[in-house]
N, C-alpha and C positions, 0 to 999 in steps of 0.2 A: 482573516486567517485561512478561510477556505479558498479564497482567490489566490493567496500566496501559495498554498499547497498545490493548486491547480497549475500555476506557472512553474513551480519547481518540478512537478510531475512531468509537464510537457518537455522540459529540458532533459530530465532523466530518460524519458521514453525515447526521445530522438537519438540520444547517445546509445541506448540499448539496442534500438533497431539497427543502427549503423554497425554495431558490434556483431550482429548476427549475420551480416553479409560477408561475402568474400568475392574475389575476382576469378573464381574457378569457371564460371560460365557466363554467357551473355544473353540470357533470356530477357525479352522485353515484353511488358504488358502495359495496358493503359488503365488509368484510374477513371472512375465514373465521372469525376469532376474535372479531369484533366483533358487537354486537347487530344483528339484522336490521332494527330500526327506528331510523332516524336521530334523533338528539336535537338539541335546540337548541344544546347545548354543542359537539357535534362539528361542527355547521354553522358555528358561530361560529369555531371553530378553523380550519376549512378556509378560511373567508373571510380570516382574519387572516394565515394563512401562504401563501395562494395555492395551496393544494393542490387546488383545484377544477379545475385544468387537468391534474392527474395522474389518469389513468383506471386505471392499474395499474402496480405496481412489481414488477420481477423482479431477482433477484440471480443472476448467473452466475459460478461459481467456476472457477478453473483447475486447482487440485489441492487435496487435503485434504477435510475434512468440515466440517459446520456447528458442530461442537463442538470445534474445534481450539484454543480458548482464545487465538486470535490474530485475524488479519485476517478470515477467513471468519465466525467467531462474532461478532466485534464489529460487522461490517457487518450481519449477519443480525438481531442484536438491535435495531439501529437501524432497519432496514427494517420489522421486525415491529412495533416500538413506534410508528413513524410511521404505518404502515398502520392499526393498531388505533385510534390516537388520531384519525386523520383519516377513518376509514371507507373506506379504499381497499384493494382486493384486492391481495394480494402472493403471490409464489411464488418458489421457488429452483430452480436448474438446476445439476446436477453432471455433470462429464465421466464417461464410463464407466470410465476407467482413468487411471493416473498418467502415461501417455505420450500424452495428448491432443494433437492437432495443431491448427494454425490452422483447418483446415476443421471440426474438431470444435467449436471454440469459436464459429465462425460459425454452426454448426447450432444451438447453444444459444441464440444471439441470435435466430435465425430462429424458433425454437420460442417464445421469450418474446414476441416481437411477435405471432405467430399466436395466442397465448393472451390477447392484449389489453393487454400492457404497453406503455406509452409512456414509461416511465422505467426504465432498465436500469442496474443497478450491476454493473460488471465488476471482479472482484477479481484483481489480480496483473498484473505487467508483461508476462506472456506474452500478454495480451490485445491488445497493441499492434497487430499486423497485423489481427486480427479487428475491432478498433475502427475502423481505417482503412477497412475494407470496410463495416462497419455504419453508420458515420456518413454515408457516401455513399448506401448502399442505403436507409436509413431516415432521411431528413433531418428528419422531424417527430418523431423519437424523441429523448429526452434521455438521454445516457449519462454516468454518473458512473464515472470510471476511478480505482480505488484502487491506489496504488503503481504508477502508470503516468505517465510523462512524455511530452512531445512527441516526443522522439526514439525512444521505443518505438513510437509511432504512425507517425511520418514520419522515417525514418532520414536523409533528405537535409538537411532544414532545421528539423526539430523543430516544424513547424506543427501546432497543435492545432485540429481542426475546431470550428466554431462551436457545434455541438450536443453537444460533449464537455467535461466539467468534470473536470480532473485533480486528484486528491488525492495529494500526494507528501510525503515525510518527509526529514528531515536526519539520516540514520542515523549520519553521521560525528560528530555532536555527542554522541549517546548513547555511541558507541564511545570518544570522547575521555574522557568522564566515567568510563567503566568502566576504561580503561587508567590514568587518573590515580589513581582510587581504589585500584586494585590495588597500585600501587607505594607509595602513601601508607600502605597497610596493611602494608607491609613485604615484599611479594612481589617477587622479582627474577628468578625463572625463569618466564617468561611464554610462553603459546602462544595461538594463535587458530585456531578451527575455523569455517569458513564453509560455507554450503550451496551446492548446485549445482556441486560440483566446482571451486569457485573462480571460477565464471562468473556467479554471482548478483550483479547490480549492487548490491543493498542490502547484502549481506554484504561486498562489496568496500569500499563506502564506510565501513561500520562498522569494518572492519579497519584502514583508513587512520587513522581517528579514534583507534582503540585504541592504535596504535603512537605516534601523536603525543602523546596524553594521558600514556601511560607515560613517554615521554621528558621531557615537561614536568615531571612529578613528580620524576623522577630528577635533573633539573637543580636543582630546589629543595632536595632532600634531600641530595644528594651533591656539590653544587658542581661539576658537569661542564658542558661546553659543550653548547649545543643541538644534539643529534645529528641531529635531523630536517632541519637545514639541509643536511646532506650528501645528502639524497635529493630535492632540488629539481630535479635534472637530469631533463628529460623522458624520457630513456632509462630512468630508474629508475621514475618514476611511471607505472605501467601500470594496467590494469584488474584486475590479479590480485594480491591481497594475499599470496599464497604467494610470488610472485617478490620482493615487497618484503621479506618476512620472511627469505627465503633470503639476500637481499642483506645484511640487517642481521646475520645469523648469520655470513656470510663475513667482513665487514669488522670485526665485533666492536664491541659497545657497551661503553663504559667501566665500566658497572655492570650492565646488564640482559642476560639471556639470552633471546632471542626465537626461537621455533621455530614453524613451521606444523604443524597436526595435522589429519589426515583431510580434506584439501582435495579 
């Protein structure tokens, strides 16, 4: 699953980087891994994709490393590949620890701009506040926000700044397929473990999808009523899948046993 996400991310990132470019100027720079002499092929590629307006690419991570086989690695492979192909310098910036603050992430953005990047890939929803600051502080810089939505940036109305492009995912769909497949394979004792102590939005969406997919399969296999209709009440549908699974455990599913683990 992680490898699939990485491949999908690489494709999304390549398209996003191309979208940030335009043919307004013809600045040329070299990548650390590319040849020092520009070739006609790279020049043609830059003209075709509009990369001539990108003078430098930076990737700023919130947690983890570049070899995490997930978002960071997928994004970095796309950044590196695009930079090498287009003859554009690129670099990455990692926080000093796992408990980086909004101010730390702002510092990474500031360092990237100071180093010449005018296209910055920010990976992770934790970058929301830093992107709100960076988009205003650097209006001429393009930001690609991976796994970040408008409400991560602007809690009040979800407005996305003009110089920010958000790449988001429908984790609930993957969760639905996982839950559905598990029950179809004969499993009836199910559990769900999510990251961030049950507060990671992506894990929460995955958890909801998992429960609904499992219930849909149970309905088909065991001829039970659609159990998830019972959780449509807004007091039940919260942002915490642990609360949802606890609720399902309390009221009891006709077929399935659902418990949260390590939330």
